[in-house]
KOLLUM-319031 format. One record per residue: residue number from 1; residue in one letter; x, y, z of N, C-alpha, C in turn. Coordinates in pm, whole numbers, plus 50000, padded with zeros to 5 digits. Each point is the difference from the previous one (the first is absolute). Layout:
REM residues N
@i: NUM	aa: A	nu: X	nv: Y	nw: Z	cau: X	cav: Y	caw: Z	cu: X	cv: Y	cw: Z
...
END
This chain:
REM residues 75
@i: 1	aa: M	nu: 39187	nv: 17625	nw: 57358	cau: 49857	cav: 50022	caw: 50012	cu: 49931	cv: 49886	cw: 50074
@i: 2	aa: D	nu: 50045	nv: 49878	nw: 49978	cau: 49935	cav: 49887	caw: 50065	cu: 50021	cv: 50001	cw: 50151
@i: 3	aa: I	nu: 50116	nv: 50049	nw: 50044	cau: 50027	cav: 50002	caw: 50143	cu: 49907	cv: 50097	cw: 50073
@i: 4	aa: V	nu: 49957	nv: 50106	nw: 49933	cau: 49907	cav: 50095	caw: 50060	cu: 49865	cv: 49934	cw: 50021
@i: 5	aa: I	nu: 49955	nv: 49922	nw: 49905	cau: 49872	cav: 49931	caw: 50013	cu: 50007	cv: 49893	cw: 50109
@i: 6	aa: I	nu: 50111	nv: 49931	nw: 50009	cau: 50017	cav: 49900	caw: 50106	cu: 50002	cv: 50068	cw: 50137
@i: 7	aa: A	nu: 50067	nv: 50114	nw: 50010	cau: 50004	cav: 50074	caw: 50127	cu: 49860	cv: 50049	cw: 50039
@i: 8	aa: A	nu: 49924	nv: 50048	nw: 49903	cau: 49864	cav: 50046	caw: 50029	cu: 49910	cv: 49884	cw: 50042
@i: 9	aa: A	nu: 50013	nv: 49886	nw: 49935	cau: 49922	cav: 49883	caw: 50039	cu: 50037	cv: 49954	cw: 50140
@i: 10	aa: F	nu: 50128	nv: 50008	nw: 50033	cau: 50045	cav: 49964	caw: 50135	cu: 49943	cv: 50095	cw: 50103
@i: 11	aa: M	nu: 49996	nv: 50130	nw: 49968	cau: 49944	cav: 50098	caw: 50092	cu: 49852	cv: 49973	cw: 50026
@i: 12	aa: I	nu: 49926	nv: 49970	nw: 49896	cau: 49857	cav: 49974	caw: 50015	cu: 49975	cv: 49873	cw: 50079
@i: 13	aa: S	nu: 50076	nv: 49894	nw: 49971	cau: 49978	cav: 49873	caw: 50070	cu: 50040	cv: 50009	cw: 50147
@i: 14	aa: V	nu: 50108	nv: 50068	nw: 50030	cau: 50042	cav: 50013	caw: 50140	cu: 49901	cv: 50086	cw: 50077
@i: 15	aa: S	nu: 49950	nv: 50106	nw: 49938	cau: 49903	cav: 50084	caw: 50071	cu: 49869	cv: 49924	cw: 50024
@i: 16	aa: A	nu: 49958	nv: 49916	nw: 49907	cau: 49879	cav: 49921	caw: 50021	cu: 50020	cv: 49897	cw: 50110
@i: 17	aa: L	nu: 50116	nv: 49937	nw: 50001	cau: 50029	cav: 49899	caw: 50101	cu: 50007	cv: 50060	cw: 50140
@i: 18	aa: T	nu: 50072	nv: 50109	nw: 50013	cau: 50014	cav: 50061	caw: 50133	cu: 49869	cv: 50061	cw: 50049
@i: 19	aa: T	nu: 49918	nv: 50050	nw: 49908	cau: 49869	cav: 50050	caw: 50041	cu: 49912	cv: 49888	cw: 50053
@i: 20	aa: G	nu: 50007	nv: 49885	nw: 49935	cau: 49925	cav: 49884	caw: 50049	cu: 50043	cv: 49958	cw: 50138
@i: 21	aa: F	nu: 50130	nv: 49995	nw: 50024	cau: 50050	cav: 49967	caw: 50133	cu: 49959	cv: 50105	cw: 50102
@i: 22	aa: G	nu: 50006	nv: 50126	nw: 49961	cau: 49962	cav: 50108	caw: 50091	cu: 49854	cv: 49993	cw: 50041
@i: 23	aa: F	nu: 49913	nv: 49974	nw: 49903	cau: 49857	cav: 49988	caw: 50032	cu: 49973	cv: 49877	cw: 50086
@i: 24	aa: A	nu: 50072	nv: 49893	nw: 49977	cau: 49983	cav: 49880	caw: 50083	cu: 50040	cv: 50027	cw: 50144
@i: 25	aa: I	nu: 50112	nv: 50066	nw: 50019	cau: 50044	cav: 50032	caw: 50136	cu: 49904	cv: 50098	cw: 50066
@i: 26	aa: L	nu: 49957	nv: 50102	nw: 49924	cau: 49909	cav: 50100	caw: 50055	cu: 49866	cv: 49938	cw: 50040
@i: 27	aa: G	nu: 49946	nv: 49914	nw: 49915	cau: 49873	cav: 49934	caw: 50034	cu: 50014	cv: 49905	cw: 50118
@i: 28	aa: G	nu: 50112	nv: 49930	nw: 50007	cau: 50023	cav: 49912	caw: 50114	cu: 50010	cv: 50075	cw: 50130
@i: 29	aa: K	nu: 50068	nv: 50113	nw: 49998	cau: 50012	cav: 50082	caw: 50121	cu: 49865	cv: 50057	cw: 50041
@i: 30	aa: L	nu: 49919	nv: 50038	nw: 49900	cau: 49866	cav: 50051	caw: 50032	cu: 49916	cv: 49893	cw: 50069
@i: 31	aa: L	nu: 50000	nv: 49879	nw: 49945	cau: 49922	cav: 49892	caw: 50061	cu: 50053	cv: 49964	cw: 50139
@i: 32	aa: D	nu: 50130	nv: 49999	nw: 50014	cau: 50061	cav: 49968	caw: 50129	cu: 49962	cv: 50103	cw: 50106
@i: 33	aa: N	nu: 50016	nv: 50127	nw: 49966	cau: 49970	cav: 50104	caw: 50098	cu: 49852	cv: 50016	cw: 50026
@i: 34	aa: T	nu: 49916	nv: 49975	nw: 49900	cau: 49856	cav: 50007	caw: 50021	cu: 49952	cv: 49887	cw: 50090
@i: 35	aa: S	nu: 50061	nv: 49883	nw: 49987	cau: 49960	cav: 49890	caw: 50087	cu: 50047	cv: 50023	cw: 50144
@i: 36	aa: R	nu: 50109	nv: 50072	nw: 50017	cau: 50048	cav: 50029	caw: 50136	cu: 49919	cv: 50110	cw: 50067
@i: 37	aa: Q	nu: 49965	nv: 50104	nw: 49924	cau: 49923	cav: 50112	caw: 50055	cu: 49885	cv: 50034	cw: 49906
@i: 38	aa: P	nu: 49889	nv: 49928	nw: 50012	cau: 49888	cav: 50023	caw: 49908	cu: 49936	cv: 50138	cw: 50013
@i: 39	aa: E	nu: 50018	nv: 50064	nw: 50114	cau: 49939	cav: 50133	caw: 50018	cu: 50070	cv: 50107	cw: 49916
@i: 40	aa: L	nu: 50120	nv: 49972	nw: 49953	cau: 50074	cav: 50095	caw: 49917	cu: 49992	cv: 49968	cw: 49850
@i: 41	aa: A	nu: 49906	nv: 49915	nw: 49963	cau: 49992	cav: 49953	caw: 49862	cu: 49980	cv: 50114	cw: 49901
@i: 42	aa: D	nu: 49915	nv: 50098	nw: 50032	cau: 49975	cav: 50110	caw: 49906	cu: 50124	cv: 50085	cw: 49979
@i: 43	aa: Q	nu: 50072	nv: 50030	nw: 50108	cau: 50122	cav: 50080	caw: 49988	cu: 50108	cv: 49924	cw: 49923
@i: 44	aa: L	nu: 50012	nv: 49871	nw: 50029	cau: 50102	cav: 49920	caw: 49931	cu: 49970	cv: 49988	cw: 49851
@i: 45	aa: Q	nu: 49872	nv: 49987	nw: 49966	cau: 49963	cav: 49987	caw: 49860	cu: 50027	cv: 50130	cw: 49924
@i: 46	aa: T	nu: 49971	nv: 50113	nw: 50063	cau: 50027	cav: 50128	caw: 49937	cu: 50149	cv: 50018	cw: 49974
@i: 47	aa: K	nu: 50081	nv: 49969	nw: 50099	cau: 50145	cav: 50013	caw: 49984	cu: 50055	cv: 49900	cw: 49899
@i: 48	aa: T	nu: 49939	nv: 49883	nw: 49993	cau: 50042	cav: 49901	caw: 49901	cu: 49971	cv: 50047	cw: 49859
@i: 49	aa: F	nu: 49884	nv: 50063	nw: 49978	cau: 49968	cav: 50051	caw: 49867	cu: 50093	cv: 50113	cw: 49959
@i: 50	aa: I	nu: 50039	nv: 50084	nw: 50095	cau: 50097	cav: 50106	caw: 49969	cu: 50134	cv: 49938	cw: 49962
@i: 51	aa: M	nu: 50043	nv: 49902	nw: 50076	cau: 50127	cav: 49934	caw: 49969	cu: 49993	cv: 49924	cw: 49868
@i: 52	aa: A	nu: 49884	nv: 49943	nw: 49968	cau: 49985	cav: 49929	caw: 49873	cu: 50012	cv: 50097	cw: 49883
@i: 53	aa: G	nu: 49946	nv: 50119	nw: 50015	cau: 50015	cav: 50101	caw: 49895	cu: 50144	cv: 50041	cw: 49980
@i: 54	aa: L	nu: 50071	nv: 50018	nw: 50110	cau: 50142	cav: 50035	caw: 49990	cu: 50081	cv: 49883	cw: 49944
@i: 55	aa: L	nu: 49964	nv: 49880	nw: 50040	cau: 50070	cav: 49882	caw: 49952	cu: 49980	cv: 49980	cw: 49850
@i: 56	aa: D	nu: 49886	nv: 50038	nw: 49951	cau: 49972	cav: 49983	caw: 49857	cu: 50055	cv: 50115	cw: 49917
@i: 57	aa: A	nu: 50024	nv: 50114	nw: 50061	cau: 50047	cav: 50117	caw: 49924	cu: 50146	cv: 49985	cw: 49956
@i: 58	aa: V	nu: 50083	nv: 49943	nw: 50084	cau: 50143	cav: 49991	caw: 49969	cu: 50027	cv: 49910	cw: 49878
@i: 59	aa: P	nu: 49940	nv: 49880	nw: 49991	cau: 50024	cav: 49921	caw: 49877	cu: 49943	cv: 50063	cw: 49874
@i: 60	aa: M	nu: 49894	nv: 50081	nw: 50014	cau: 49946	cav: 50067	caw: 49882	cu: 50100	cv: 50100	cw: 49943
@i: 61	aa: I	nu: 50081	nv: 50061	nw: 50085	cau: 50105	cav: 50088	caw: 49951	cu: 50102	cv: 49919	cw: 49921
@i: 62	aa: G	nu: 50035	nv: 49881	nw: 50052	cau: 50092	cav: 49912	caw: 49929	cu: 49944	cv: 49954	cw: 49867
@i: 63	aa: V	nu: 49872	nv: 49973	nw: 49994	cau: 49937	cav: 49960	caw: 49874	cu: 50001	cv: 50116	cw: 49902
@i: 64	aa: G	nu: 49978	nv: 50121	nw: 50050	cau: 50006	cav: 50118	caw: 49912	cu: 50139	cv: 50020	cw: 49942
@i: 65	aa: I	nu: 50102	nv: 49982	nw: 50083	cau: 50138	cav: 50011	caw: 49951	cu: 50030	cv: 49890	cw: 49899
@i: 66	aa: A	nu: 49951	nv: 49878	nw: 50026	cau: 50022	cav: 49890	caw: 49906	cu: 49931	cv: 50027	cw: 49866
@i: 67	aa: M	nu: 49880	nv: 50055	nw: 50003	cau: 49932	cav: 50033	caw: 49875	cu: 50074	cv: 50110	cw: 49925
@i: 68	aa: Y	nu: 50056	nv: 50094	nw: 50074	cau: 50083	cav: 50103	caw: 49937	cu: 50120	cv: 49937	cw: 49931
@i: 69	aa: L	nu: 50063	nv: 49906	nw: 50067	cau: 50116	cav: 49934	caw: 49940	cu: 49962	cv: 49923	cw: 49874
@i: 70	aa: I	nu: 49885	nv: 49933	nw: 50004	cau: 49959	cav: 49920	caw: 49884	cu: 49964	cv: 50088	cw: 49881
@i: 71	aa: F	nu: 49917	nv: 50102	nw: 50024	cau: 49944	cav: 50074	caw: 49887	cu: 50083	cv: 50120	cw: 49956
@i: 72	aa: V	nu: 50083	nv: 50055	nw: 50088	cau: 50076	cav: 50119	caw: 49962	cu: 50146	cv: 49964	cw: 49974
@i: 73	aa: V	nu: 50063	nv: 49932	nw: 50097	cau: 50142	cav: 49972	caw: 49986	cu: 50025	cv: 49891	cw: 49896
@i: 74	aa: A	nu: 49923	nv: 49891	nw: 50008	cau: 50022	cav: 49889	caw: 49907	cu: 49931	cv: 50021	cw: 49865
@i: 75	aa: G	nu: 49907	nv: 50092	nw: 49996	cau: 49921	cav: 50019	caw: 49879	cu: 50062	cv: 50088	cw: 49904
END
C-alpha cells in the first residue's frame, strides 16, 4: 500500500515540475518571438494561450490518475 502512495506522490511532483519547465520555455519563446516580430504579437499570444491550455491539461490527467491511486487503490 505504501508503494502506491509513493508512486502517486512521484506522479504529482513530476507533473508539477515538468509543467513549470514547459511554461518557462513557452513564455521565453513568446517573449523572444514577440521581440523579433512585434507586429505578430496578437497572433503569437493567442497561440501561446492555446498551447498553455494544452500544456496544463496533460499533467491534470496525471494528477487525476494519482488521486485515483491514492483514494481507490490504496484506500
